N, C-alpha and C positions, 0 to 999 in steps of 0.2 A: 577417753578420746571421743570427740563428737564427730558423727558421720556427716559428710557433705550431702546436702540434698541434691538429687539429680532431677533435672527437668527433661522431660521427653517431648520431642517435637511430634505433634500429632497431625501435621498437615496444615493447609491453608483453608481459611473459612471465607468462601466467596458468597455467602448468603447475604441478603439485604442489598444487593446491587453494588457490591464493592468492587466488581470487576469493571475496569475502564477499557473501552474499545478505542484503539488508536488506528488511524489509517495505516495500511500496509501495502507493499508492492512485492509481488512474487514474480521473479524472472525465470524463464525457461530458456537459458542460453541467451542468444541475441535475436531470437525469433518470436517470442511471445512474452507478454507481461499481463498480470492480473492486478488490478488496483481496487482495493477495498476502501470505502470512505470517500468515493468520488462524488463530488457535488454537481459536476457538469462538465461539458466540453467548452473550452475557451477558443480553440482554434483546431481546424481539421483540414489537412492537405495530405497528399500522398508521401510527402517527405518530412512532415512535421505535424504532430498532434499534441495539443496542450490541454491538460485536464486540471480542474480545481480539485486537489486532493488534500483534505484536512486544512483548508484555508491557505494552501500554498500552491501556486501554479507549478505543475510538473510537466516538462516538455520531453517528448520522445522524438528524436530525429533519426532519419534513416531513409529507406526506400521501400516502396510498395506497402506503406503503412495503411492499416484499416482497423476500424473498431469492429471486432467480431461479435461482441455482445455487450449490452449495457443494461444492467438491472439495478434494483435497489441496493443490493449488497456487493456487487462486483462489476467492474468494467474490464473487458479483455481486449488488448490490442495485439495484432500480429503484423509481421513484416520482417524486414532486415534492419535491426537497430544499429545505429552508429554512436548515439549519445543519449544519456538520460540526464536532464538538467533540472535542478531544484531552485529556481529563482524567477523573479518576475520578468527579468530581461529575456530569458529563454534563448 
């Protein structure tokens, strides 16, 4: 009788730049959101902020909205969120 060959999973190889980075949104309830991959601010008001995230306009609607920080890797918005919209119409 022939034995079956078993393969063992040894993990993932991320060498050579095979890890792709996608934009991400991290919500902390309806009071704070961190956006990675933000290319810029399209619109800024106390009740509406639109960011260009990964080539897609993302609009946060609510009250008392403000951009707390904006860096190369992350943009953070705080306030009281009522909607998060993923389209050009916002």
